[in-house]
C-alpha positions as CSV (number, residue, x, y, z in Angstrom):
1,X,0.1,-0.2,0.2
2,X,1.5,3.3,-0.8
3,X,0.4,6.6,1.3
4,X,0.1,9.8,-0.1
5,X,-0.1,13.4,0.9
6,X,-1.9,15.8,-0.3
7,X,-0.8,19.9,0.1
8,X,-3.2,22.0,-1.7
9,X,-1.7,26.0,-2.0
10,X,-3.1,28.1,-2.2
11,X,-2.2,30.9,-5.5
12,X,-2.0,33.2,-2.9
13,X,1.2,32.2,-1.3
14,X,4.5,33.4,-1.8
15,X,5.6,30.3,-2.7
16,X,2.8,29.5,-5.3
17,X,4.9,31.0,-7.9
18,X,8.0,28.7,-8.0
19,X,6.5,26.1,-6.3
20,X,4.1,25.6,-10.1
21,X,6.4,26.0,-11.9
22,X,9.3,22.9,-10.0
23,X,5.7,21.0,-10.8
24,X,5.5,22.2,-14.4
25,X,9.6,20.5,-15.3
26,X,8.9,17.9,-12.7
27,X,5.5,16.6,-14.5
28,X,8.2,16.8,-17.9
29,X,11.2,15.4,-16.6
30,X,8.8,12.8,-15.9
31,X,7.0,12.8,-19.3
32,X,10.6,12.9,-20.8
33,X,12.0,9.7,-19.4
34,X,8.9,8.2,-19.9
35,X,8.9,8.7,-23.8
36,X,12.0,7.0,-23.9
37,X,11.4,3.6,-22.5
38,X,8.7,3.4,-23.4
39,X,9.9,4.7,-27.2
40,X,13.2,1.7,-26.6
41,X,10.6,-0.9,-24.9
42,X,8.1,-0.8,-28.2
43,X,11.1,-1.1,-31.0
44,X,13.2,-3.4,-28.6
45,X,16.4,-1.8,-28.5
46,X,16.5,-2.7,-24.3
47,X,16.5,-1.8,-20.8
48,X,17.2,2.0,-20.5
49,X,18.9,2.4,-16.5
50,X,19.7,5.7,-14.2
51,X,22.6,6.7,-15.6
52,X,22.1,6.2,-19.1
53,X,18.5,8.4,-18.4
54,X,20.3,10.8,-16.6
55,X,22.9,11.1,-19.5
56,X,20.0,11.5,-22.5
57,X,17.9,13.5,-20.0
58,X,20.8,16.0,-19.3
59,X,21.6,16.5,-22.9
């Protein structure tokens, strides 16, 4: 079982813009990595390990 926490941050919070930007970048990074993994699976290129994914995401 996975436990999760939900934090609701109002747009009037002084850190809202920074948190929103980081959440947006985090979502995009996750989606980009997921896309690479999915393409490797579909085309049979093999498993992408952590270090290779790290290198790909930095470029």
